[in-house]
Steps between C-alpha positions, in 0.01 A plus 500: 500500500383801290523838668173675548581846367159658556489365861843628579431847352181519716691394816757769425226765449327398814820511708590832333177673588570494875877579457441802288207620713731497803810624347425668161696409181813649643504326833357171392751205476482241230637248748207545735253485199661172379492352857144591539415338165707202586702526172851598396544877461629457144147419406412865566756610230407223271118578510504870560836627406561715804368599834347818355324308222362266770375805687319618190362152437369498875330838450349398175358195647362675810345789290326227289364340816358841624346575165332162492375517860375857492391588150384859403255536207236762451254314740747489786610854434147611560567447867856593532480488871413134489789430266727684740367284780578180299849623421548578874388144574751354260778711641406378857508139370814544295707755689820400302347667190508859641846440639620381157357817335643719772845353447469541125408864553795571742746329265382615161515877571345603174658228279280256303369210699421137418254464220423872509336503159259218584422660836430837352269327258329323789443833684373653171227238502419579859485865407268421213272305741484803739430735199224274382357507859511885484320510157230271646445752787616252773801715584518885529720701273693662783826314466670360186507120465875485569455711811237263629703195425805636658308592815362136513853358466636742763214461755504119473869454533570768762342297787788242446784721407440773759299351784676737751345802304156345515547437878586870550242649284213257549557327827139408555479333163817308542400395861171371353684266257518405137121506439497871614804575287335342202176693564702813515679428164165427342339813627788716397503363140124536475538866609775556245281350227190676593 
């Protein structure tokens, strides 16, 4: 029987997402990933080379999923608050994604990260979309495109990475639930972009 390499790689990536989200690249164990995928752990080294390269592959895959699910072109950038709301929704539906990025940030400490060049290019396209929306008059000139995008990233992720801070600063919003949290994010980004 022929080995289905593509299926095995996908099983490993799927199992690795949860393992890395829970434990980060340093704390993740290849044995748990292999068990979760139902394959021999040697396949990880055969297909990815190392645990670190598997972590990079997981991040690249998850980043592509977010980019496809929540695109940002000049039309979407015209209402940056709506875009932030859609990113917030994505994070709520895929909480592992924010945890993966948080682990990456904690572990990289200023060093290059997985696919940094491609990711920088991706962000450059987002900045161009925001700049185009500004030129069309849809967004104010107050903050630079990079500042606006960083605010969107921070505001949408913080609800999942620091819920205790939101609970202390915005108890009524948190008590009202995810819809109120989303509305708060949308309103904040719209104010920043106005």
